[in-house]
C-alpha positions in Angstrom: -0.1 0.1 0.1 2.9 2.4 0.7 4.7 1.6 -2.4 1.5 2.3 -4.3 1.4 5.9 -3.1 4.7 6.6 -4.9 6.3 8.5 -2.2 9.3 9.8 -3.9 6.6 11.4 -6.5 5.0 13.1 -3.6 8.3 15.3 -3.1 6.6 17.6 -5.9 3.8 18.6 -3.6 5.6 20.1 -0.7 8.0 22.0 -3.2 4.6 23.2 -4.8 3.2 24.2 -1.3 6.5 26.0 -0.4 6.1 28.1 -3.6 2.6 29.0 -2.7 3.7 29.7 0.8 6.4 32.0 -0.7 4.0 33.7 -3.1 1.6 34.6 -0.3 4.6 35.9 2.1 5.7 38.1 -0.9 2.7 39.7 -1.5 2.4 40.4 2.3 0.7 37.8 3.9 1.7 36.3 7.5 1.9 32.7 7.0 0.0 30.9 9.9 1.4 27.4 10.5 -2.4 25.9 11.0 -3.2 26.6 7.5 0.2 26.0 5.8 -0.2 22.4 7.5 -3.8 22.2 6.4 -2.8 23.0 2.8 0.2 20.6 2.9 -1.9 17.7 4.3 -4.7 18.1 2.0 -2.5 18.6 -1.1 -0.7 15.4 -0.2 -3.8 13.4 0.3 -4.8 14.6 -3.3 -1.7 13.4 -4.8 -1.4 10.3 -2.8 -4.8 9.5 -4.0 -3.9 10.0 -7.8 -1.0 8.0 -7.5 -2.9 4.8 -5.7 -5.7 5.0 -8.4 -3.1 5.3 -11.1 -1.6 1.9 -9.6 -4.7 0.2 -9.2 -6.4 0.8 -12.8 -3.1 0.3 -14.5 -2.6 -3.1 -12.9 -6.2 -4.2 -13.8 -5.8 -3.0 -17.3 -2.8 -5.3 -17.6 -0.6 -2.4 -18.4 1.8 -2.9 -15.1 2.8 -6.2 -16.7 3.9 -4.7 -20.0 6.1 -1.7 -18.6 9.7 -1.4 -18.5 9.7 0.0 -15.0 12.3 3.0 -14.3 12.5 4.7 -11.3 10.6 7.6 -12.8 7.9 5.6 -15.0 6.2 2.3 -15.2 4.7 2.3 -11.9 5.8 1.2 -8.6 5.5 -2.9 -9.5 4.0 -3.1 -5.9 0.6 -5.2 -7.2 2.8 -7.4 -9.7 4.7 -8.3 -6.6 1.9 -8.6 -4.3 -1.4 -9.0 -6.3 -3.3 -10.0 -3.4 -3.2 -6.2 -2.2 -5.3 -5.0 -5.0 -8.4 -4.3 -3.0 -6.1 -2.4 -0.3 -4.6 -0.3 -2.7 -8.1 0.6 -4.1 -9.0 1.4 -0.3 -6.4 3.4 0.5 -7.0 5.4 -2.8 -10.5 6.2 -1.8 -9.5 7.1 1.7 -7.1 9.5 0.3 -9.7 10.9 -1.7 -12.2 11.3 0.9 -9.4 13.1 2.9 -8.7 15.3 -0.2 -12.3 16.0 -0.4 -12.9 16.5 3.2 -10.0 19.5 3.3 -11.8 21.0 0.0 -14.9 21.4 1.8 -13.0 22.9 4.8 -11.3 25.4 2.8 -14.1 26.3 0.6 -16.4 26.9 3.7 -13.6 28.9 5.7 -12.0 30.9 3.2 -14.8 31.5 0.6 -16.5 30.2 -2.3 -13.7 31.6 -4.6 -12.0 28.5 -4.1 -14.9 26.2 -5.2 -14.1 26.2 -9.2 -10.5 25.2 -8.1 -11.9 22.3 -5.6 -14.3 21.0 -8.3 -11.9 21.2 -11.2 -9.3 19.4 -8.8 -11.8 16.6 -8.0 -12.5 16.1 -11.5 -8.7 15.7 -12.4 -8.3 12.9 -9.7 -11.4 10.9 -10.7 -10.5 11.3 -14.4 -6.9 11.2 -14.8 -5.9 7.5 -15.1 -9.1 6.2 -16.8 -9.9 8.9 -19.1 -7.3 11.7 -19.5 -4.1 9.5 -19.7 -5.3 8.3 -23.0 -5.6 11.4 -24.9 -2.3 12.9 -25.9 -3.0 16.9 -25.1 -5.0 16.9 -21.8 -3.1 13.8 -20.6 0.2 15.7 -21.1 -0.9 19.0 -19.4 -3.1 17.6 -16.6 -0.4 16.9 -13.8 0.9 20.2 -14.4 -2.5 21.6 -14.1 -3.6 19.7 -11.0 -0.4 19.6 -9.0 1.1 23.3 -10.0 -1.8 25.5 -11.3 -4.8 24.2 -9.1 -2.7 23.3 -6.1 -0.4 26.6 -6.1 -3.2 28.9 -6.7 -5.5 27.2 -4.1 -2.7 27.3 -1.6 -1.8 30.8 -2.2 -5.3 32.0 -1.9 -5.7 30.2 1.5 -2.3 31.6 2.8 -2.8 35.1 1.5 -6.6 35.4 1.4 -6.7 36.6 -2.1 -5.7 35.7 -5.7 -2.7 38.1 -6.6 -1.1 38.6 -10.2 2.1 37.4 -8.8 0.3 33.7 -8.3 -1.1 33.9 -11.7 2.3 34.6 -13.5 4.6 32.4 -11.1 2.4 29.4 -11.2 3.1 29.1 -15.1 6.6 28.4 -14.2 6.3 25.0 -12.4 3.3 24.2 -14.8 5.5 24.1 -17.8 8.2 22.2 -15.8 5.9 19.5 -14.5 4.4 19.3 -17.9 8.1 18.3 -19.3 8.1 15.9 -16.5 5.2 14.0 -17.6 6.3 14.3 -21.4 9.9 12.8 -20.5 8.1 10.0 -18.5 6.1 9.1 -21.1 8.9 8.1 -23.5 9.7 4.5 -21.4 6.4 3.4 -21.6 5.7 4.0 -25.3 5.6 0.3 -26.1 3.5 -0.7 -23.1 1.2 2.1 -23.6 0.6 1.7 -27.2 -0.1 -2.1 -26.5 -3.4 -1.2 -24.5 -4.4 1.5 -26.9 -3.3 4.5 -24.8 -2.4 7.3 -27.1 0.2 9.6 -24.9 1.7 12.6 -26.6 4.9 10.8 -27.2 2.9 8.1 -29.2 0.6 10.5 -31.1 3.5 13.1 -32.3 6.6 11.1 -31.9 10.2 11.6 -30.2 11.3 14.1 -32.4 8.1 16.5 -31.9 7.9 15.5 -28.0 11.7 16.9 -27.8 10.9 20.2 -29.7 7.8 20.6 -27.4 10.0 20.2 -24.2 12.6 22.6 -25.4 9.9 25.1 -26.1 8.0 24.8 -22.5 11.7 25.0 -20.9 12.3 28.1 -22.9 8.7 29.4 -21.9 9.5 28.8 -18.1 12.6 30.6 -18.3 11.0 33.6 -20.0 8.3 33.7 -17.5 10.6 33.9 -14.5 12.7 36.7 -16.4 9.2 38.3 -17.4 8.2 38.4 -13.6 11.4 39.9 -12.4 11.1 42.7 -15.2 7.5 43.8 -14.0 8.4 43.3 -10.5 6.2 40.8 -9.7 8.8 38.8 -8.6 12.2 39.9 -6.8 15.6 40.0 -8.6 16.6 37.2 -6.0 13.9 34.9 -7.9 16.4 34.6 -10.7 18.4 32.0 -8.6 15.9 29.7 -9.7 17.1 29.3 -13.0 19.9 27.4 -11.5 17.9 24.1 -10.7 16.1 25.0 -14.0 19.1 24.4 -16.0 18.8 20.9 -15.4 16.2 21.2 -17.9 18.6 21.9 -20.6 20.7 18.7 -19.6 17.3 16.6 -19.8 16.2 18.1 -23.1 19.7 17.4 -24.9 19.4 13.8 -23.3 15.7 13.5 -24.8 17.1 14.8 -28.5 20.1 12.2 -28.2 18.4 9.3 -26.4 14.8 9.5 -27.0 14.8 6.1 -28.4 17.2 4.6 -26.1 15.7 4.1 -22.4 19.1 2.9 -21.0 21.0 5.8 -21.9 17.8 8.5 -21.1 17.8 7.4 -17.4 20.5 9.9 -16.3 18.8 12.7 -18.1 15.4 11.9 -16.3 17.2 12.5 -13.2 17.9 15.8 -14.5 14.3 16.2 -15.7 13.2 15.4 -11.9 16.0 18.1 -10.5 14.4 20.7 -12.7 10.5 19.9 -11.8 11.1 19.8 -8.1 14.1 22.1 -7.5 12.7 24.9 -9.4 9.4 25.6 -7.4 11.1 24.7 -4.0 14.3 26.9 -4.5 11.7 29.9 -5.9 9.5 29.2 -2.9 12.5 29.5 -0.3 13.7 32.4 -2.1 10.3 34.0 -1.8 10.0 33.4 1.8 13.4 34.8 2.5 12.8 38.1 0.6 
């Protein structure tokens, strides 16, 4: 059950919550410990629920038996090793979903109905991600960034700051693009397995070459957004330090261009991809908290 939650993948959530806290602090809010912990707990429950549902449905479809697992893709293999735990994994997915929904109700009732559209959108994403969204090239590519970055960071920053701000709406685009690249690169090792069960991911629909171009465009947009936010004074100059972890994305992009059809040689570059996706919002959030 623990493996099915993909604990290593959950590290992205506190990084994004740290960014939300940094945004709220930068916009003049005093960060309370209780709302911060509530935001973190609710966000982790939502992310864990999606991971567990993903494990369950991929096992049920037979996809997990066909994937070439890597530390970044192909599932945890937990149910392959312990198929009798199938119902337990489904149960923990449902429990985490209920916990996330309860936090959503609490936040909407406490901080206002302005959060309701984000909460509803997040719930829809959680329920439809594995069974419907992952099989559609574009929405499947952008769904993780939309859920974990846009909806989560905007909601968390609103709870912590009491309002939506221009800083939040612009800054959230940076991790959104990097997490989309994380999803894009993680689809590469699963190419054959996904295709065998009729799942049409972005990489399958458009090919490795187009995927590498898309990765480069999204990375460039992420860097450009950061610079733009600093130039228009939405972010302090210190925020440019976030370019450092973001440059790991350049390494990952070069690896995708050169080794997109060779999973074994691609693995080190997938590490760089993770560093860019998690390190950038974490560093940026810390910078804003210190500014």
